[in-house]
C-alpha positions, -999 to 999 in steps of 0.1 A, spaced: 852 517 -20 819 511 -3 791 493 -23 759 513 -23 726 495 -33 690 508 -37 675 474 -40 676 456 -7 700 426 -6 736 427 -17 745 420 -53 758 388 -43 723 377 -32 707 389 -64 707 362 -90 697 385 -118 728 405 -113 711 437 -124 716 455 -90 695 486 -86 675 481 -118 663 447 -106 652 459 -71 634 490 -85 616 471 -113 602 445 -88 586 472 -66 570 490 -96 554 458 -109 538 452 -75 522 487 -75 507 484 -110 492 450 -106 472 459 -74 454 493 -79 438 507 -48 405 518 -64 393 553 -74 393 562 -111 420 537 -120 401 505 -115 383 503 -149 418 504 -166 421 466 -161 387 459 -179 380 453 -216 370 482 -238 334 471 -238 332 468 -201 350 502 -196 323 517 -219 296 500 -198 311 514 -165 312 548 -181 275 546 -193 263 534 -160 282 560 -140 297 534 -117 324 550 -95 337 519 -79 334 481 -81 309 483 -52 286 503 -74 287 476 -101 280 448 -76 252 468 -60 236 473 -94 239 436 -102 224 427 -69 194 449 -75 189 434 -110 191 399 -95 164 407 -69 142 422 -96 145 391 -117 136 370 -87 103 390 -83 94 392 -120 72 367 -139 83 355 -173 58 358 -201 50 323 -216 65 316 -249 50 306 -283 48 269 -272 31 276 -239 0 256 -231 -33 268 -216 -21 256 -182 11 276 -186 -9 307 -194 -33 301 -165 -4 297 -141 10 330 -155 -24 347 -149 -25 335 -113 10 349 -106 0 383 -121 -32 387 -100 -60 364 -113 -76 346 -84 -79 309 -82 -117 311 -84 -143 336 -95 -154 344 -59 -118 355 -52 -124 388 -68 -127 416 -42 -149 441 -60 -160 473 -45 -198 470 -52 -219 500 -62 -249 509 -41 -279 487 -47 -260 463 -67 -276 428 -72 -255 401 -56 -265 375 -82 -257 398 -111 -223 406 -95 -216 369 -91 -223 364 -127 -199 392 -136 -172 376 -115 -176 344 -135 -172 363 -167 -142 381 -155 -126 348 -144 -134 332 -177 -117 361 -194 -87 356 -171 -87 391 -157 -66 400 -128 -80 418 -97 -71 453 -110 -86 447 -144 -118 432 -130 -123 461 -106 -117 487 -134 -141 470 -157 -167 466 -130 -164 502 -119 -167 513 -155 -199 492 -159 -213 505 -127 -207 542 -137 -223 535 -172 -254 519 -156 -258 548 -131 -257 573 -160 -282 552 -180 -305 550 -150 -303 588 -145 -310 594 -181 -339 571 -181 -353 587 -150 -350 622 -165 -365 610 -198 -395 594 -179 -400 626 -159 -401 646 -192 -425 621 -207 -448 622 -178 -449 660 -178 -456 661 -215 -484 635 -211 -500 655 -183 -499 687 -203 -514 669 -233 -542 653 -212 -550 686 -196 -552 703 -230 -575 677 -244 -598 679 -213 -600 717 -212 -609 717 -249 -638 695 -240 -648 707 -206 -634 743 -204 -611 757 -178 -598 735 -150 -613 758 -124 -647 759 -141 -678 742 -130 -681 719 -160 -646 707 -157 -650 701 -119 -683 683 -125 -669 659 -150 -639 651 -129 -662 644 -101 -683 621 -123 -652 603 -134 -640 599 -99 -673 585 -86 -675 561 -116 -640 547 -109 -650 543 -72 -682 525 -80 -666 502 -107 -635 491 -88 -621 516 -65 -584 512 -56 -581 481 -77 -592 499 -108 -570 528 -100 -541 504 -99 -549 490 -132 -551 525 -147 -517 533 -133 -502 502 -148 -517 510 -181 -502 545 -180 -535 564 -178 -526 578 -144 -495 587 -124 -487 572 -90 -505 601 -75 -535 595 -98 -529 625 -121 -545 620 -155 -520 610 -182 -546 600 -208 -577 620 -216 -597 591 -232 -603 571 -200 -611 602 -181 -638 612 -206 -652 577 -207 -655 575 -168 -671 610 -168 -697 597 -192 -703 566 -172 -705 586 -140 -732 608 -155 -751 577 -165 -747 560 -131 -755 590 -110 -781 607 -133 -807 606 -105 -783 621 -79 -786 658 -71 -759 679 -87 -755 712 -70 -745 741 -92 -745 777 -81 -768 769 -52 -795 753 -75 -802 716 -73 -807 696 -104 -820 661 -96 -810 644 -129 -791 650 -161 -818 659 -186 -795 651 -215 -786 616 -203 -803 587 -221 -816 573 -189 -832 606 -177 -841 625 -208 -862 656 -202 -868 678 -232 -885 705 -213 -856 707 -188 -831 707 -216 -847 736 -234 -850 756 -202 -814 749 -192 -800 757 -227 -819 790 -226 -813 800 -190 -777 787 -185 -759 776 -217 -726 769 -199 -742 745 -175 -762 729 -203 -731 723 -222 -715 706 -193 -745 682 -188 -745 675 -225 -708 666 -226 -712 646 -194 -739 626 -212 -714 619 -240 -732 641 -265 -723 671 -287 -733 706 -276 -735 715 -313 -766 693 -316 -783 715 -291 -774 748 -306 -744 754 -284 -707 757 -291 -683 731 -278 -663 757 -258 
């Protein structure tokens, strides 16, 4: 009877003597110990590692190695935060690695228009002392620049409002004393004030008045007191000059102390009360004392 074997060599060459079973068992062991990949590869891992594979969604050993490689590269680029025992030098080294320049002038700040270079240099020193990195320094500098611009705008608007209010108040005070701005009395007193300023100092005096806040840069009146004072001085200085009003020449202010003329006063009060009031006020006196109203 012919010997039939499923396991390769004859039974005589098989020391185990188990024939077919021995040959078949050896082949099965080889296939289990060397899986070819796919979904079966996590089977050889521990339970914790199989759970990790499942959570990470790795489909093959290549996925796991790729993830590890990326993590290793990230760790190579990252900077470790100094520990509790770190020295000042350790922290300084950490700051340098995270973007703080070696010196204050290393900050590359985008400067605002009209920025003062000395002030910016001082800020850089403060930023470096505070150990700010480039991004933090720029953010802080930009915020300060924006706040300063807003403050300047608010200051400019507030100054414009204050100037407008001062002009209105000055004009109201002068019109109460001299009448309407387009009237003869008002124009006469403004002319007397202008001539007095010119005689007493000219542009230099105008500059002083601007610095004191009595005039705007365009010489608009902000304070009525100096204007009235210069009008009185002008009336005194130019009392002998001819003042033309309504086509009639008056050679002097009959109410001014330096050119008092009682007859001319009475005639002017009777004939032209408005003009008389203007001369009286230009002389620094009260119209009520001459039987006239102040308006």
